[in-house]
C-alpha positions in Angstrom: 0.1 22.6 -24.5 -0.2 23.4 -20.5 -3.0 21.4 -20.1 -1.4 18.8 -21.9 1.8 18.7 -19.5 -1.4 18.7 -16.5 -2.4 16.1 -18.1 1.0 13.8 -18.1 1.9 15.1 -14.4 -0.7 13.5 -13.1 -0.7 10.1 -14.9 2.4 10.4 -13.5 2.0 10.6 -10.2 -0.2 8.6 -10.0 2.4 5.6 -11.2 4.4 6.7 -8.8 2.3 6.0 -5.8 0.8 2.6 -7.4 4.9 1.6 -7.3 5.1 3.2 -4.1 2.3 1.2 -3.2 3.8 -1.9 -4.8 7.1 -1.8 -2.9 5.0 -1.1 0.0 3.1 -4.5 -0.3 6.4 -6.7 -1.4 8.4 -5.4 1.6 5.7 -5.6 4.1 4.7 -8.5 4.8 6.8 -9.6 7.9 10.2 -7.9 8.1 11.5 -10.0 10.6 11.5 -13.1 7.7 12.5 -11.0 5.4 9.8 -12.2 2.8 8.4 -10.5 0.1 5.0 -10.1 -0.5 3.1 -12.7 -2.2 1.0 -11.3 -5.3 -2.4 -12.4 -3.4 -1.0 -10.5 0.0 -0.7 -7.3 -2.3 -4.4 -7.7 -4.1 -5.8 -8.0 -0.4 -4.4 -4.8 0.6 -4.0 -2.0 -2.2 -7.6 -1.5 -2.2 -7.6 -0.6 1.5 -3.8 1.5 1.1 -6.0 3.7 -1.1 -8.8 3.8 1.0 -7.2 4.6 4.3 -4.0 5.3 3.8 -3.7 7.8 0.9 -2.3 10.3 2.6 0.7 8.7 3.9 1.8 7.5 0.8 4.9 7.1 -0.8 6.1 6.3 3.1 6.2 2.8 3.3 6.3 3.3 7.2 3.4 5.3 7.7 1.9 3.2 5.3 2.4 0.6 8.0 1.3 2.2 10.5 -1.5 3.4 9.1 -3.0 0.2 8.2 -2.4 -0.8 12.2 -3.7 1.9 13.4 -7.3 1.4 11.0 -6.5 -2.5 11.9 -10.2 -2.6 13.0 -11.7 -1.2 9.5 -9.5 -3.3 7.0 -11.0 -5.5 4.8 -11.2 -9.1 5.7 -8.3 -10.3 3.6 -6.0 -7.5 4.2 -7.0 -8.3 7.9 -6.0 -12.8 7.3 -2.9 -11.3 5.9 -1.8 -8.6 8.5 -2.4 -11.9 11.2 -0.5 -14.5 9.1 2.6 -11.7 9.2 2.0 -10.9 13.1 1.6 -7.9 12.3 
């Protein structure tokens, strides 16, 4: 029974992280312009969030700051998203 709960808790935790990343990517595109991130923008940066900033999840501001700090390590696709958003 305990193992079953732990497996469920792990799935729940991963789902929470994924939804937080989705929320972040929806909100970060350009706060000044109040735009939502497009599905393409979310796809471009999600791997970088997990690779470079997983420890910041679920803090949206911390994720944004982390991606900016690691700009030189971003994938080309995510770097392009930040360039377009003015970040």
